[in-house]
C-alpha positions in Angstrom: -24.9 -36.5 -191.9 -23.1 -35.7 -188.7 -25.1 -33.6 -186.2 -25.0 -32.3 -182.7 -28.0 -34.3 -181.5 -29.7 -33.8 -178.1 -31.4 -37.1 -177.2 -32.0 -36.4 -173.4 -31.9 -33.2 -171.4 -28.4 -32.3 -170.0 -25.0 -32.3 -171.6 -24.7 -36.0 -171.1 -27.6 -36.3 -173.6 -25.8 -34.4 -176.3 -23.6 -36.3 -178.8 -22.4 -36.1 -182.4 -24.3 -38.7 -184.3 -25.0 -39.7 -187.9 -28.6 -38.9 -188.9 -30.4 -38.9 -192.2 -29.8 -35.9 -194.5 -32.9 -33.7 -194.7 -34.6 -32.8 -197.9 -36.1 -29.4 -198.7 -39.9 -29.1 -198.9 -42.0 -26.4 -200.5 -40.5 -23.0 -199.7 -37.4 -24.4 -198.1 -33.7 -24.4 -198.8 -31.1 -27.0 -198.1 -27.9 -25.5 -196.7 -24.5 -27.2 -196.4 -23.3 -25.8 -193.1 -20.0 -24.3 -192.4 -20.4 -22.7 -189.0 -23.0 -22.3 -186.3 -22.8 -20.5 -182.9 -23.4 -21.5 -179.3 -26.2 -19.5 -177.7 -28.1 -19.2 -174.4 -31.2 -20.6 -176.1 -29.3 -23.8 -176.9 -28.5 -24.2 -173.1 -32.2 -23.7 -172.5 -33.0 -26.6 -174.9 -30.3 -28.7 -173.3 -31.7 -28.1 -169.8 -35.4 -28.2 -170.9 -36.0 -24.8 -169.4 -37.9 -21.6 -170.6 -38.3 -21.4 -174.3 -36.1 -24.5 -174.7 -38.8 -26.6 -173.2 -40.7 -26.4 -176.5 -38.1 -28.6 -178.2 -39.2 -32.2 -178.7 -36.3 -34.6 -178.4 -34.3 -35.9 -180.1 -33.4 -32.5 -181.6 -30.4 -31.2 -183.7 -29.2 -28.0 -182.0 -27.9 -24.9 -183.6 -29.9 -21.7 -184.2 -27.8 -19.6 -186.5 -26.0 -21.6 -189.2 -24.1 -20.1 -192.1 -23.2 -22.0 -195.3 -24.2 -22.4 -198.9 -27.5 -23.3 -200.4 -27.2 -26.6 -202.3 -30.9 -27.3 -203.1 -34.3 -25.7 -202.9 -37.9 -26.9 -202.7 -40.9 -26.0 -204.8 -41.6 -22.3 -204.9 -38.0 -21.2 -204.3 -36.0 -19.6 -207.1 -33.4 -22.2 -208.2 -31.0 -19.4 -208.9 -30.4 -19.3 -205.1 -28.5 -22.6 -205.4 -24.9 -21.8 -204.7 -25.7 -18.6 -202.7 -23.8 -18.1 -199.5 -26.3 -17.6 -196.7 -26.8 -17.3 -193.0 -29.9 -18.2 -191.1 -31.9 -16.1 -188.7 -33.5 -18.5 -186.3 -36.9 -16.9 -185.8 -39.3 -18.1 -188.5 -42.4 -15.9 -188.9 -45.7 -17.4 -190.0 -46.0 -15.0 -192.9 -49.8 -14.8 -192.6 -50.7 -12.8 -189.5 -51.3 -9.0 -189.4 -47.8 -8.4 -188.0 -46.1 -10.4 -190.8 -48.2 -8.7 -193.5 -47.1 -5.3 -192.0 -43.4 -6.3 -192.0 -43.3 -6.6 -188.2 -42.2 -10.2 -188.2 -40.6 -9.9 -184.7 -44.0 -9.6 -183.2 -45.5 -12.6 -185.0 -47.4 -14.6 -182.3 -46.9 -17.9 -184.2 -43.2 -17.7 -185.0 -41.0 -20.8 -184.5 -37.3 -21.2 -184.0 -34.7 -23.1 -185.8 -33.0 -25.5 -183.4 -36.0 -25.5 -181.1 -39.2 -26.3 -183.0 -37.3 -27.8 -185.9 -33.9 -29.3 -186.3 -31.0 -26.8 -186.3 -27.7 -26.2 -188.0 -25.1 -27.9 -185.8 -25.0 -30.4 -188.6 -23.4 -30.9 -192.1 -26.8 -30.0 -193.7 -29.9 -28.2 -192.5 -33.3 -27.4 -194.1 -34.9 -24.0 -193.3 -37.6 -21.9 -194.8 -35.9 -19.9 -197.6 -37.3 -16.6 -196.2 -34.9 -16.8 -193.2 -31.8 -17.7 -195.3 -30.2 -14.4 -195.9 -27.5 -13.6 -198.5 -24.2 -13.2 -196.6 -22.1 -12.2 -199.7 -19.0 -10.3 -198.5 -19.1 -12.0 -195.1 -17.2 -15.2 -194.1 -19.4 -17.8 -192.5 -18.1 -17.3 -188.9 -18.6 -13.5 -189.0 -22.1 -14.0 -190.4 -23.0 -16.5 -187.8 -21.7 -14.3 -185.1 -23.9 -11.4 -186.3 -27.2 -12.8 -187.6 -28.9 -13.6 -184.3 -27.5 -11.1 -181.8 -27.1 -7.9 -183.8 -30.6 -7.7 -185.4 -32.1 -8.1 -181.9 -30.1 -5.2 -180.6 -30.9 -3.2 -183.7 -34.6 -3.8 -183.0 -34.1 -2.6 -179.4 -32.2 0.5 -180.7 -35.1 1.2 -183.1 -37.7 0.6 -180.4 -35.9 3.0 -178.1 -35.9 5.6 -180.9 -32.2 6.2 -180.5 -31.0 9.1 -182.7 -28.1 11.5 -183.1 -27.4 13.6 -180.0 -29.4 11.4 -177.7 -27.9 10.5 -174.3 -27.9 6.7 -174.6 -27.3 4.3 -171.7 -26.4 0.7 -172.5 -26.6 -1.6 -169.5 -25.0 -5.0 -169.6 -22.4 -3.4 -172.0 -19.7 -6.0 -171.4 -21.3 -8.9 -173.3 -21.9 -9.7 -176.9 -25.2 -7.8 -177.1 -23.9 -4.9 -175.1 -20.8 -4.4 -177.4 -23.2 -4.4 -180.4 -25.5 -1.8 -178.7 -22.5 0.4 -178.0 -21.3 0.3 -181.6 -24.8 1.0 -182.9 -25.2 3.9 -180.7 -21.9 5.4 -181.8 -22.8 4.8 -185.4 -26.1 6.7 -185.0 -24.3 9.6 -183.3 -25.6 9.2 -179.8 -23.7 10.2 -176.7 -23.1 6.7 -175.3 -22.6 5.7 -171.6 -21.8 2.0 -171.2 -22.6 0.4 -167.8 -20.8 -2.8 -167.0 -19.8 -4.9 -164.0 -16.1 -4.9 -165.1 -14.0 -2.2 -166.9 -14.1 -2.3 -170.7 -10.5 -2.1 -171.9 -11.3 -1.7 -175.5 -14.3 0.6 -175.5 -14.4 3.3 -178.2 -12.7 6.6 -177.1 -15.9 8.5 -177.2 -17.8 6.2 -175.0 -18.0 6.8 -171.3 -17.8 3.7 -169.2 -19.2 3.3 -165.7 -18.5 0.3 -163.6 -21.4 -1.0 -161.5 -19.4 -3.8 -159.8 -20.6 -7.3 -159.2 -23.6 -5.9 -157.3 -24.8 -4.1 -160.4 -25.2 -0.8 -158.5 -26.1 1.5 -161.4 -27.4 4.3 -159.2 -24.1 4.4 -157.3 -22.1 4.5 -160.5 -24.0 7.4 -162.0 -24.2 11.1 -160.8 -27.3 11.7 -158.7 -29.0 13.9 -161.2 -27.8 12.2 -164.3 -30.6 11.4 -166.8 -30.8 9.7 -170.3 -32.9 10.0 -173.3 -32.8 6.3 -174.1 -31.8 3.0 -172.5 -30.9 -0.2 -174.2 -30.7 -3.0 -171.6 -29.1 -6.3 -172.5 -28.0 -7.4 -169.1 -30.8 -9.9 -168.4 -31.2 -8.4 -165.0 -34.6 -6.9 -164.1 -33.1 -5.2 -161.1 -30.5 -3.4 -163.3 -33.3 -2.6 -165.8 -35.3 -1.0 -163.0 -32.4 1.2 -162.1 -31.9 2.2 -165.7 -35.6 3.1 -166.1 -35.2 5.4 -163.0 -32.4 7.2 -164.8 -34.5 8.1 -167.8 -35.2 11.7 -168.5 -38.7 13.2 -169.3 -40.1 11.2 -172.2 -37.3 8.7 -172.0 -37.5 5.4 -173.8 -36.2 2.0 -172.7 -35.9 -1.3 -174.6 -34.6 -4.6 -173.2 -33.5 -7.8 -174.9 -33.1 -10.4 -172.1 -34.4 -11.6 -168.7 -32.0 -14.4 -167.9 -30.6 -13.3 -164.6 -33.8 -12.2 -162.7 -37.2 -11.5 -163.9 -39.1 -9.5 -161.2 -39.1 -5.9 -162.5 -39.9 -3.1 -160.0 -40.3 0.5 -161.0 -41.8 3.7 -159.5 -45.1 3.8 -161.3 -45.8 7.4 -160.5 -42.4 8.5 -161.8 -42.9 6.3 -164.9 -46.3 7.7 -166.0 -45.7 11.3 -164.9 -42.3 11.3 -166.7 -44.0 10.0 -169.9 -41.5 7.1 -170.0 -41.8 4.1 -172.3 -40.6 0.5 -172.1 -40.5 -2.1 -174.8 -39.4 -5.8 -174.7 -37.6 -7.1 -177.7 -37.0 -10.8 -178.3 -36.6 -11.1 -182.1 -36.1 -8.9 -185.2 -38.0 -8.1 -188.4 -36.6 -9.5 -191.6 -35.6 -6.1 -192.8 -33.6 -5.5 -189.6 -31.7 -8.7 -190.3 -30.7 -7.3 -193.7 -29.8 -4.0 -192.2 -27.7 -5.6 -189.5 -25.7 -7.6 -192.0 -25.1 -4.5 -194.1 -23.8 -2.7 -191.0 -21.3 -5.5 -190.5 -20.3 -5.2 -194.2 -19.7 -1.5 -193.8 -17.6 -2.0 -190.7 -20.0 0.0 -188.4 -20.3 -3.1 -186.2 -17.6 -5.8 -185.7 -18.9 -9.1 -184.2 -16.4 -10.5 -181.7 -15.5 -14.2 -182.0 -14.3 -15.5 -178.6 -13.6 -19.1 -179.4 -13.9 -21.8 -182.1 -14.5 -25.6 -181.7 -14.8 -28.4 -184.2 -18.2 -30.1 -184.2 -16.7 -33.1 -182.5 -15.9 -30.9 -179.5 -19.5 -29.6 -179.2 -19.9 -30.7 -175.6 -16.8 -28.7 -174.6 -18.1 -25.7 -176.5 -21.3 -25.7 -174.5 -19.5 -26.3 -171.3 -17.1 -23.5 -171.7 -19.6 -21.1 -173.4 -20.7 -19.2 -170.2 -17.2 -18.0 -169.4 -16.0 -17.2 -173.0 -16.1 -13.5 -174.0 -17.4 -13.0 -177.5 -19.3 -15.4 -179.8 -18.5 -19.1 -179.5 -18.3 -20.6 -183.0 -18.6 -24.3 -184.0 -16.8 -25.2 -187.2 -19.0 -27.8 -188.9 -16.9 -28.1 -192.0 
């Protein structure tokens, strides 16, 4: 089995190698992989930083593979063999109070495909069957592009309580997560303002775009007295998130999905509590939100953008060029 195998930290430690084909254990499914995406989490594993430091090398990368189930372990319905599926990387424990309540995104013991166990940048991957979702009606690349990013954004939109008529501010709107947040807001009937460092040439007609510039000056881009009912921040910038929280109206709700740019958040505590504002961090999604997200793609409400595709043999180049590629970067395994 060929695999994108990381044997030492850094891109020089990444290679395409032949490793033994995995076999499914109890509760698991064996998937013949067609596509997998490049993600920031992979770069963390490659660098040995942040959540990626949990990976024990050597490790096969790839958190969001799509393919077809070709075998299952004990306890998995064998009728699933032949099912086209896509994998959500966060694996809940299934036993804690959060999992029993259907809030798998807050499971304190969740593990991640491609970090704590071998991932899907390989011809075959074994995953718990519970995180292999039916992708019928979606091609592999589209399913891969949607399954990780979109459910997280959907969780953030849910956490921020976005509903029809809300004034919604999306910060970091120019990236993959931001585009998804814009489309979800429009789908829900919100009045969407998209804040981005650069103009969005293809934003929906009914979405207002404000350009913060490279300095991410949100306050300077908005009207002085402008306020929003909800904020979904996907920028990764704590400084920008702080400005967005300041722009919340009375009882405003904010949710954020990343902290990759800077991490020290500063807010006006008096304004926050007197204004009855709320803030939620979102880093994963419930299993039901994954199903809902895939349904939204099937319905055409959200259209995952694929920026580039590479064969598995060019996996190093895919990771090298990922930071500057707009849209999802897909690796074609087969």
